[in-house]
N, C-alpha and C positions, 0 to 999 in steps of 0.2 A: 790502915791506909785511908787517906781522905776520900770522901765520896763526892764532894762538890768543891768548887774553887772560887776564889775571889776574882781571879783573872782567867778568862777563857779565850784562847786564840783558835780560830776556825779557818780552814782552807775551803773556799766556796767552790763547789763543783756544779755541773749542769743540772743535777737532780736536787731539788730543795729538800727532799725528805730526810736524808742523813743529817743535814745541818739543822733542820727543825728539831729532830730528836736530841741532838747534841746540845743545842742552845737551851732547850726546854728542861733538860735534866742535869747538865753538868755545871751550872752556874749557881752561886749562892745569891740570896737576897742581898741587895746593895752591891752586887758584883759588876764587873766591867767585861764586855765582850769586844774583841778585836777581830775584824774580818779581813782576810787576805784574798784578793779576787783579781780577775783579769777583765779585759774589755768585754769578753763574751759573757762573763758571769756578774758583771757590775750591777745589772738590773736585778738579778736574784738577790745580791747582797743588800741593795737598797730596799727591796721588798721585805726581806727578812728583818732589816733594821726597823722599818715601820711597824711590822707585826709584833716584834719583841717589845718595842717601847710602848706600844698601845696596850699589850697584855700586862706589861709591868706597871704602867700607870693605872690601869683599871683595878689592879690588885695591890697598889701601894707598895711595890717591891723594890723600886728605885734601882732597877737594872739599866745600865747605859750601854750604848753600842757605838763603837768608834770605827769609821771607815776611812778616816783621814790618813792613816799611815799605810794602808794596805794594798794599793793598786800595783799590780805587776804587769809590765808590758813585755812583749816578745817572750811569751810564756813557754815557748818550745826551744829557746836558746839557753843552754845550761849556764853559760857564764853570766848572761844578763839576769837570769832568774836568781842566781847566787848573789849577785850584787844587790838586786832589789831586796831580796830576803834578808840579807845582812843588814841593810839600812833599816828595814821595817822592824826587825827584832831588836836592833840596837835602841830604837826609839821606845819600843814597848818596855825593854829592860830598864831604861832610864826612868820611865814613869813608875814601873813596879818598884824600883829601888827607893823611890821617894814616897812610896805608900807607907803610911804609919801604922797599919794594922799589925797586930800580934799574930804570929804563926800563919802569916799570909801564904797563900798557895796560888800556883799558876799551872795551867794545862794547855797543851797544844793538841787539838784534835785534827789529825792529818788524813781523815777519811776522804775529804773532797779534794778538788784541784787536780791538776795534771800529775803524772807520775814524777816528772822532773820537780814540780813544786813540792810534792809530798816528801820525796827523798831529801831534797835540799833543806826544807823546813825541819825535818826530823833531825838531820845532822847538826844544823846550826843551833837549833833550840837546845839540843842535848849539851852542846858545848857551852852556851851562854848561861844556862840555868842549872849547871851540874851541882852547884853548892846550895841551891834553893830547894824549897818544898815544891818540886816541879814534877809534872806527870805528862806522859805521852799516851794518847788514847786513839783507838781505832774502833769504829763501829762495824761489827760483823752483822750485816743486814740479814744474811741467811739465817743466823742463829738468834738474831735480835738481842745482842749482848755487846757490851763494851769490853775491849781488851785494854787494861790499864797498866801502864809500866811506871813504877816509881824510880826515877832516875837516881836519887840519892841512895836508896836501899838496893838498887839493882834487882828489884823483884816485880813480878807481874801477877795480876789476878783478873778474873772475869767478873763482870757485873751485869745482871739481867736488866734489860730495858723494861720498865714497868711504870704504871701510873703512880705508884707509891713513891717513886724516886723523882718525880717531876717537881721543879720549882714553879714553872709555868704550866698551866693546864693545856695540853695539846688535844684538839678535837678535830673531827673530820672537816669542819668548816675552815679551819686554819690551813689544812693541807690543800683543800680545793681552792681556797682563795689564792694561795701561793701559786698553784699551777696555772689557774686561769688568768690571773692578773699578769703574770710573767708573759703569757702568750697573747695578751691583749684580747681576750675573748670575754664575752658575757656568758652567763650560765644560769640554769634553773636548777633548784634543789628542792626536793619534796621530802618532808618528814611526815609520812602518813601513819597515823596511829590506827589501832585496831578498830576504833569507832567509825573510821572513815572507809572501812573495807566492807563491801556489801556481803550479805549472807549468801547471795547467789554464787560468789566465788567459792565459798565453803561448800555449797551444795555440789558444785562442779567437781571440786577436788575429792570430796568424800565419795561421790558416785564412782569416780575412777578407782579409788583405793578399795572400796567395798566390792567392786566388780572387776578386779584386775584381770581375771581370766578372759574378760570380754573387752580388752583394751582397744582392739581393732574397731569394734563397733562404736566405742566411745569416741575415738579419733574421727571416725566417719561423721558422727553427729556434730561434733565441734566444727568440722570443716564445712558442713552445711550451714551452720549458724554464721561462721566466718564469711562464707561466700556472699551472704546478704550484708553483713556489717562492713565488708570491705569497701562497699560503695561510699561509706562515711557521709551519707546524706540522710538526715532524719526523715525528710518527706518521702524519699524513695522507699525507705524501710517501712514507713507507716502504710504506704500503698501495698506493701508486700506482706503485711503482718498475717493476714488470713492464710496466705500461701505457706509461709514459714511455720505458722501454727500447725497446719495440716501435716507438714513434713515431720515436725517434732513429735506430734501425737501418734503418727503411724510408724515412727522409727522403732527398731528393735531395742535400742538402748534408751533408758529413761534416766533423767537426772532426778536426784532426790528432791522431792517437794515441788518440782517444776516439770510440767510436761508440754508447755508451749511458750512461745515468745511473749505473749501477752502477760503471762505470769512473771516473767523476768522484768518487764516494764513496770508492772504494778508493785513488785517487790522494791525496785529502785525508787519508785515514787513515794512509797511509805517510809523508806529509810532516808531519802534525801529530798524531801518535799520543799526545802528552802531554795533549791536550785531552779533556775529558769528551765524551760522545756529544752532549749538548745543545749545547755550545759548538762542536763540530765541525760539526753541522748548521747552526747559526747562521752560521758562516763560509761554508759552501757556499751557503746560501740568499742571503746578502748578495752574494757574488761573482757567482754566476750570474744574479742578478736585475739586474745592471748595474754593480756595484761593480768588476767585473773591469777595465773600461776605466780607471777612476780609478787602480787599482793599477798597470796597465801604464804609464800616464803618470807615476805616481810613481816607478816603477822607472827610467824614462828620466831623470827629474830627479835621482834619487839618484846616477845615474852622472855627471850634470853636476856635482853637488856634489863627488863624489870627484875629478873632474878639476880642481876649483877654479873652475869656470865660474860657479857660483852659491854663495851663502854658506849658505843653509839652505832647507829645504822641509818643510812639514807637510801633513797630509791631514785633512779633515773636522773643521772647527772648528764646534762647536755651543755654543749658550748656552740656558739656560732661565731665564726671568725669575722671580725669587723672589717678586716682588710679584703675579704673575698665574699662580699655580700651576694654577688651575682651567682656564685657557686653554691651558696648556702651550706658551706662546709660545717658539719656537725661532729661533735665528739660525745659519745654516750657510754656510760658504764651503768648497767641496770641496777646493781646493788653494791654499795660500798659499806664495809664494816670496819670499825676500829676496836681493837682489843689490846690493852696496854699500849705498846708502841708499834704493834703489828697492823698493817693495812691489808684487808682482804677484799678482792673485787670479784663479783660474780656476774656472769652473763646468763640470761634466762630466755629460753625459747620453747614454744610448743611445737616447733617443727620436728618431724621425724625423718626428714630428707637429709642425707649425709652432706651434700654440697652446701646446703643452707646452714647446717649446724657447724660445719667446718669453717665457714666464713665467720660465724659468730666467735668461733674459737680463736681465729686469727685476730679479730677485733679486740677481744678481751686481753690477749697477749700484748698487743701493741699499746692499747689504751691503759691497761693496768700498770704496765711498766712505765709508761709516760707519767702517770699520776703518782706512783709510789716507789719508783726506782727498782733496783734489783731485789730488794727484800720483800716486795709485794707477794702475797699469796693469791693464786688465780683459781677460779672455778667456773664450771659451766654446768647448767642444769637443763636438760632437754628431753624430748620424746624419742630421740634416737637411741636405739637399743644395743649399741656395740661399744661398751665402755673401753675395751682394750684398744680399739682403733683410735678413739679420741685421745686416750692417754699417750699413745705413741706419737700423736701429732703435737701435743702440747709440751711434752717434756723436753727439757734442755739437754743437749748432748753431754753436759758435765754433771747432770743429776745422777746421784747414786741411787741404785734400784731400791734400796731399803728406805729411802727418804721420800720417794715419789708420792706415795699415798698420803703422807702428811702435808706435802707441799701443794699438791693440786687436788681440787675437789672435782670429781666427775660423777654426776648423778644422772643416770639414764632412766628411761621408763621402767626398766626391769627392777630397779631398786628404789622406786618412789616410796614404797611401803616403809623403807628404813630411813626416810628423809631426815627426821629429827636426830636420830643417832649419828648419821653420817655428818650432818652439820656440826653437831657437838664435838665429835671426834676431830674434825678438821680445825675447829676453833679452839681446841683445848690448849 
C-alpha cells in the first residue's frame, strides 16, 4: 500500500493540529494539496497554505496548495453540502485525470470538517475514485496513527505518525504559529538551554530530593524567600537582604551550598554577569519565586532532546489578545514538548494548596486542548501531595482506566524522586 500521495484532499476543521500532521506526512514531494473548508475555517486553511508553501519553498519540495475549489457554504445543510462537495470533487477529479504522472495516487483525509462534510466527502470520493489508486484516511489522535483504507483493494491498515514519515519537518514553532496567528495574538517563546539555568535552581531541587523527609521545612523556607521576592522590586529586596539573610541562616532547613540570600545574588552575578542589575534581579526573583522548578524540568527535557528521546521542547508560551488590550488576556502553557507527531503540554507549580493546583489543572486542560486538539497529552507537576485527587479531576469521562497513566502525567511532591523515570515513561 502506498505511504504518500501525489494528490491530498483535506477537510479543514477548527483545530489545526490534525491537518498539520496530515499535510506534513501524507504528501509526496512535488505533490498537490486541496483544502475543503467553510467560512469558519477559511482563516485556518489560508494559514495552513502559507505555512506549507513556505516550508516547501525553504526545502525545494515544490508542494502546492489549492484553496480555489474548496469553500463550502451552509455547512450544516446536508443537501447544500452534498452539492458543494460534488462540484469540488468533480473539479479535482478533472485535474487528476489530466495529470501525466505514472502510478499516480490520491487521498482524502476526512479527519477535519463537520460530520456532514466528512460523511459526504467519504461517500462521494469513494464513488468518484473507485477505479483509481485512491485512499481514504483518518487520523486517530488518541493513538497518533493513520487509518488508511485502499478503495481499489478494499483493505485497511494502520500507520504510525512519526518523524521518519514526514515530508515536511513539523516542529513546535509551526504548531504555535498556527494557533496564535489564527487567534490574532502575539506570543513569546523561550528555548532556554542548560547553560542559561542557574546552579541555584539545582541547589534548591537537590536540597529537596536529598532531604525529602523534611519537605515541610523546605516548603516553609521557600515561602519565606517567596514572600520577599513577591514584591518584585529590586530596591525593596536590597533593603531587606540582611533581614532575609538572617531568616535563611537561622532556618532549620538549609539549601545546598547556599545559606543566605546574598549567596544567591552572588551566584547569579558570577553566572550572568553580562546582565544589567535590573535584569539580574528579575531573573533571581523569577526563579526563586517558583520558576526554578520549571527550569529544572526543562533541563531534564533538554537532556532527553540531546539523547534523541524527544524532538523539541520550549518553556512558557504566552499570548496577549490584541483585541482586548485593556483586559491583558494571556494564554500560557509552562512547558510544551514534541515527540514524533505527539504534543505534550505540562503545567508546573510549586504550590501545595489544592485550590491553586486545581486551577492550574483546569488551565492546562483548556490551553493544552486549544493548542494541540484532542490528541494532546496533558501533565501537571506540583507540590500538592494527592495524585489520586488530581487524576480524578483531569481524566475524561471516556478515558479507559488502563490508559489513564499513559495519557496524563501527574507528578506530586511524593514522587519527585522518580521525576526522570515518570517523565520518560509518559513520553515513551
